C-alpha positions in Angstrom: 9.0 38.8 -72.4 6.2 39.1 -70.5 2.9 37.9 -72.7 -0.7 37.7 -72.0 -2.3 35.0 -70.0 -4.4 33.9 -72.4 -6.3 35.0 -75.9 -9.1 36.9 -74.2 -6.6 38.7 -72.3 -4.5 39.6 -75.8 -7.9 40.8 -77.5 -9.1 42.8 -74.7 -5.8 44.7 -74.4 -5.5 44.9 -77.9 -9.0 46.6 -78.1 -8.4 48.7 -75.6 -4.9 49.7 -77.3 -7.1 50.9 -79.8 -9.6 53.1 -77.9 -6.8 54.6 -76.1 -4.9 55.8 -79.4 -8.1 57.1 -80.9 -9.1 59.0 -78.1 -5.6 60.2 -77.2 -5.0 60.8 -81.2 -2.0 59.0 -81.9 -1.4 55.8 -83.9 0.6 53.1 -82.6 4.0 52.1 -84.6 5.8 49.9 -82.8 6.2 46.7 -81.4 3.7 45.5 -78.8 5.3 45.3 -75.6 3.2 43.1 -72.6 3.4 43.5 -69.1 3.0 40.7 -66.2 0.2 38.6 -67.6 -1.1 40.9 -69.9 -1.8 43.6 -67.5 -0.7 46.5 -69.4 0.0 46.7 -73.1 2.4 49.2 -74.9 4.0 50.5 -77.8 5.7 53.5 -79.8 3.2 56.0 -81.5 3.9 58.1 -84.3 4.5 61.4 -82.3 7.6 59.5 -80.6 6.1 59.2 -77.4 5.0 55.8 -75.6 1.0 54.3 -75.0 1.1 52.3 -72.1 -2.9 51.1 -70.9 -3.2 49.2 -67.6 -6.2 47.2 -66.9 -7.6 46.4 -63.4 -10.8 45.0 -62.1 -13.3 47.7 -62.0 -14.3 46.2 -58.2 -11.0 46.3 -57.1 -9.6 49.6 -58.9 -10.3 52.7 -57.2 -12.6 55.4 -58.7 -10.1 58.2 -59.0 -7.5 59.2 -61.5 -4.3 57.5 -61.8 -3.0 58.7 -58.5 0.6 57.2 -60.0 2.5 58.8 -62.7 -0.1 61.4 -62.6 0.8 62.4 -58.9 4.2 61.8 -60.0 4.3 64.8 -62.1 2.9 67.1 -60.0 4.7 66.2 -56.8 8.3 64.5 -58.1 11.1 66.3 -58.8 12.7 66.7 -61.9 16.5 65.5 -60.4 14.2 62.0 -60.5 15.3 60.0 -63.4 11.7 59.0 -64.7 9.4 59.5 -67.7 7.7 62.3 -68.2 3.6 62.2 -68.7 1.9 64.1 -71.9 -1.6 62.7 -71.7 -4.1 60.7 -70.0 -6.9 58.9 -70.1 -8.8 56.8 -68.2 -12.3 54.6 -69.1 -14.4 51.8 -67.7 -15.3 49.0 -70.0 -17.5 46.1 -68.4 -15.8 44.0 -65.6 -12.4 46.5 -66.2 -10.8 49.6 -66.0 -8.4 51.1 -68.3 -5.9 54.1 -67.7 -4.0 54.9 -70.5 -0.6 56.9 -70.0 1.0 58.9 -73.1 4.7 59.3 -71.8 8.3 59.7 -72.6 9.7 57.0 -75.4 12.8 55.2 -73.4 15.1 54.3 -76.0 17.3 52.5 -73.6 16.1 48.7 -72.9 15.2 47.6 -69.2 17.9 45.5 -67.2 15.8 42.6 -67.0 12.8 42.1 -69.3 12.0 38.6 -68.4 12.1 39.0 -64.8 11.8 41.2 -61.7 15.4 39.7 -60.1 19.0 39.8 -62.0 19.7 36.7 -63.2 23.8 38.2 -64.6 25.8 41.2 -64.0 24.4 43.9 -66.3 28.0 45.9 -65.3 26.9 49.2 -64.9 29.0 52.2 -65.0 29.8 53.7 -61.8 27.5 57.1 -62.5 24.8 55.1 -62.9 24.5 54.0 -59.5 25.1 57.9 -58.8 22.3 58.6 -60.7 20.0 55.8 -58.6 21.0 57.5 -55.2 20.8 60.6 -56.4 17.1 60.2 -58.0 16.0 58.1 -54.8 17.4 60.8 -52.3 15.4 63.5 -54.6 12.1 61.6 -54.4 12.3 61.0 -50.6 11.5 64.9 -50.3 8.4 64.2 -52.5 4.7 64.6 -50.5 3.1 60.5 -51.3 0.2 59.9 -52.7 -0.1 57.3 -50.2 0.8 54.5 -47.8 2.0 52.1 -49.8 3.3 49.2 -47.1 0.6 49.0 -44.2 1.2 47.5 -40.6 -2.1 45.2 -41.1 -0.6 43.4 -44.0 2.9 43.2 -42.4 1.2 41.8 -38.8 -0.8 39.6 -41.2 2.4 38.1 -43.3 5.2 38.2 -41.2 4.5 35.1 -39.0 3.7 33.6 -41.7 6.3 33.7 -44.2 9.1 34.8 -41.7 7.9 32.8 -39.1 8.6 35.8 -36.5 6.0 39.0 -35.9 5.9 41.7 -37.8 8.0 45.0 -36.3 6.1 48.4 -36.2 6.8 50.5 -39.1 7.2 53.9 -37.4 9.7 55.1 -40.1 8.7 56.4 -43.5 10.1 57.9 -46.5 8.7 58.4 -49.7 9.4 55.9 -52.4 9.4 54.4 -55.4 7.8 51.2 -54.2 8.8 48.6 -57.2 12.2 49.3 -57.1 13.3 46.0 -59.1 15.4 45.6 -62.4 12.5 45.1 -64.7 11.5 48.8 -63.5 15.4 50.4 -64.0 17.0 51.1 -67.5 20.5 50.2 -68.5 22.9 53.8 -68.6 21.4 56.5 -68.8 19.3 55.0 -65.9 15.6 55.7 -66.0 12.9 54.4 -63.0 9.7 53.0 -64.8 6.2 52.0 -63.5 5.4 55.0 -61.3 1.6 53.0 -60.1 3.0 52.0 -56.9 5.3 55.1 -55.4 3.9 56.6 -51.6 5.1 56.3 -48.1 6.9 53.3 -47.9 9.6 52.3 -44.8 12.9 53.5 -44.9 15.2 51.2 -46.3 12.8 49.4 -48.7 13.1 50.8 -51.9 17.0 49.4 -51.9 16.3 46.7 -49.8 13.6 45.3 -52.6 16.1 45.5 -55.0 19.2 43.6 -53.1 17.0 41.0 -51.9 16.2 40.8 -56.0 20.3 40.8 -56.8 20.8 37.9 -54.4 21.7 35.5 -57.5 24.1 37.6 -58.5 26.3 38.4 -55.7 28.5 41.5 -56.9 25.8 43.6 -57.7 24.2 43.0 -54.4 26.8 43.7 -52.7 27.2 46.9 -54.7 23.8 47.8 -53.3 24.5 47.3 -49.9 27.8 49.5 -50.1 26.0 52.3 -51.9 23.0 52.4 -49.8 25.2 51.2 -46.4 23.7 54.2 -44.1 20.2 52.8 -45.0 20.2 49.2 -44.5 22.7 49.1 -41.8 20.4 50.8 -39.4 17.7 49.6 -37.4 14.9 51.1 -39.5 17.0 50.4 -42.4 17.0 46.5 -41.5 13.5 46.5 -41.1 12.4 48.0 -44.2 14.6 44.5 -45.5 12.5 42.1 -43.6 9.2 43.8 -45.2 10.9 43.3 -48.6 11.9 39.9 -47.8 8.3 39.0 -46.2 7.0 40.6 -49.6 9.5 38.0 -52.2 8.5 35.2 -50.0 4.6 35.5 -50.2 5.4 35.9 -54.1 7.4 32.3 -53.8 4.2 31.1 -51.5 2.5 32.2 -54.8 5.2 30.3 -57.1 7.4 32.8 -58.2 11.0 33.3 -58.2 11.8 29.3 -57.9 15.4 29.8 -58.0 15.6 33.1 -55.8 13.9 31.4 -53.4 16.2 29.5 -51.6 18.4 32.8 -51.1 15.6 34.6 -49.8 15.0 32.2 -46.9 19.3 31.9 -46.6 19.2 35.9 -46.1 15.9 36.1 -44.2 17.6 33.6 -41.8 20.7 35.5 -41.5 18.7 38.9 -40.9 16.2 37.6 -38.4 17.6 34.6 -36.2 14.8 32.5 -37.4 14.5 30.2 -40.5 11.2 31.3 -42.5 8.3 28.8 -42.8 8.2 26.8 -46.3 5.1 28.2 -47.4 2.7 26.0 -49.6 2.8 27.0 -53.2 -0.2 28.4 -54.2 -0.8 30.7 -50.8 -4.1 33.5 -50.9 -2.1 35.5 -48.7 -2.2 39.0 -49.5 
């Protein structure tokens, strides 16, 4: 499981959870659940909900309320399998901004609690795959709160991490924008973490799930079969290139060590160019 990066982070986030609990008039009752580097903390509450607190740097965080799950509650169809929002609280504390969400408690575990990429076949039933496809199709018609993947980012990242110029991103659809295995539950499917949803390149969501599955070929092939009508199109191939560029950028920062050779192999197969080997710890963003 994830854990806070240091004791200072632990103390700050546990204090934030207590602040959120007091303001939202609820009491955490379950064990604490940590997000990546301790940027989020969560717990089940006595009311049977889930309380989740996110921390961001004040200088880098928008001044408006959470545009993720709050706007998802307003704009995303109930046909999309997701937790619902019951209350929201935002406050500032020194150099940080905190956002607390009181949402549905989801009993079924996420498929990959340790890492976003898949390491073994979760043996998902056909009904799970049907629910995923139906959810993404329904999400595609929602009004997006933002453009999540920007052309300026692609123009900067593609030459460094794929070794090619970035294509023009002309075809977009509303998507989750963080569709990976730490954000998906076992059957019945629930899609978690709605902080980043918005307008994404066509094919980006299934492509991101696909490249996070390359260590488990049977699952990777299932994704390509389920989403062939999207991935095997010119726009879908651009979406996959974008997913690969983002993952290889993360590799350059020291993540996905075991997945990295498969990402580079897939990128070469898709573009015809072997990606450069980025120096670990690259600050590109």
